[in-house]
C-alpha positions as CSV (number, residue, x, y, z in Angstrom):
1,M,-2.4,44.2,-29.1
2,I,0.4,43.0,-31.7
3,K,-2.2,41.6,-34.0
4,K,-4.1,45.0,-34.0
5,L,-0.8,46.9,-34.8
6,A,0.0,44.3,-37.5
7,R,-3.5,45.0,-39.0
8,L,-3.0,48.7,-38.7
9,L,0.3,48.4,-40.4
10,L,-1.2,46.1,-43.1
11,I,-3.9,48.8,-43.8
12,F,-1.4,51.6,-43.9
13,L,0.8,49.6,-46.5
14,L,-2.1,48.6,-48.5
15,S,-3.3,52.3,-48.7
16,L,0.1,53.4,-49.7
17,L,0.2,50.8,-52.5
18,T,-3.2,51.8,-53.6
19,L,-2.4,55.4,-53.7
20,Y,0.7,54.5,-55.9
21,L,-1.3,52.2,-58.2
22,V,-3.9,55.0,-58.8
23,F,-1.3,57.5,-59.4
24,V,0.5,55.4,-62.0
25,S,-2.8,54.4,-63.7
26,V,-3.9,58.1,-64.0
27,I,-0.5,58.9,-65.5
28,S,-0.6,55.9,-67.9
29,V,-4.1,56.9,-69.1
30,S,-3.1,60.6,-69.6
31,I,0.1,59.5,-71.6
32,G,-2.2,57.3,-73.8
33,F,-4.6,60.1,-74.6
34,A,-1.8,62.7,-75.1
35,N,-0.3,60.4,-77.7
36,A,-3.4,59.4,-79.6
37,E,-2.0,60.0,-83.0
38,R,0.6,57.2,-82.6
39,P,-0.3,53.6,-83.6
40,G,0.0,51.9,-80.2
41,F,-1.8,54.7,-78.0
42,W,-4.3,52.2,-76.7
43,M,-1.8,50.1,-74.7
44,P,-1.1,52.6,-72.0
45,I,-4.8,53.4,-71.8
46,L,-5.5,49.8,-71.3
47,W,-2.9,49.1,-68.7
48,G,-3.9,52.3,-66.7
49,V,-7.5,51.0,-66.7
50,L,-6.3,47.5,-65.6
51,I,-4.1,48.9,-62.8
52,F,-7.0,51.2,-61.7
53,C,-9.2,48.0,-61.3
54,L,-6.4,46.3,-59.2
55,G,-6.5,49.4,-57.1
56,I,-10.1,49.0,-56.6
57,F,-9.8,45.4,-55.6
58,I,-7.1,46.4,-53.1
59,I,-9.5,49.0,-51.6
60,R,-12.0,46.4,-51.2
61,L,-9.3,44.3,-49.4
62,I,-8.7,47.3,-47.0
63,V,-12.4,47.6,-46.3
64,H,-12.6,43.8,-45.5
65,V,-9.7,43.9,-43.1
66,F,-11.0,47.1,-41.4
67,R,-14.3,45.4,-41.0
68,Q,-12.7,42.4,-39.5
69,M,-10.9,44.5,-37.0
70,K,-14.0,46.2,-35.9
71,A,-15.8,42.8,-35.6
72,K,-13.0,41.5,-33.4
73,E,-13.3,44.5,-31.2
74,K,-17.0,44.1,-30.8
75,Y,-16.9,40.3,-30.3
76,P,-13.5,39.3,-29.0
77,Y,-14.3,35.6,-28.9
78,Y,-15.6,35.6,-32.4
């Protein structure tokens, strides 16, 4: 019971982290495109894309943890 609650809490916290990272990456990319006339405009775009990729990997981790929870419910001695 406690492991299930801990996994649900982990999924919830990872989801919040992912939402924050996607939000920051979208803002970073939009700032980069808004300042396209400046010499270093590509740096916020690059970091926004990299942070978005990190968010995608965290989403994959969330899906993996969720599938493990479902497998443990289906086969409790697995």
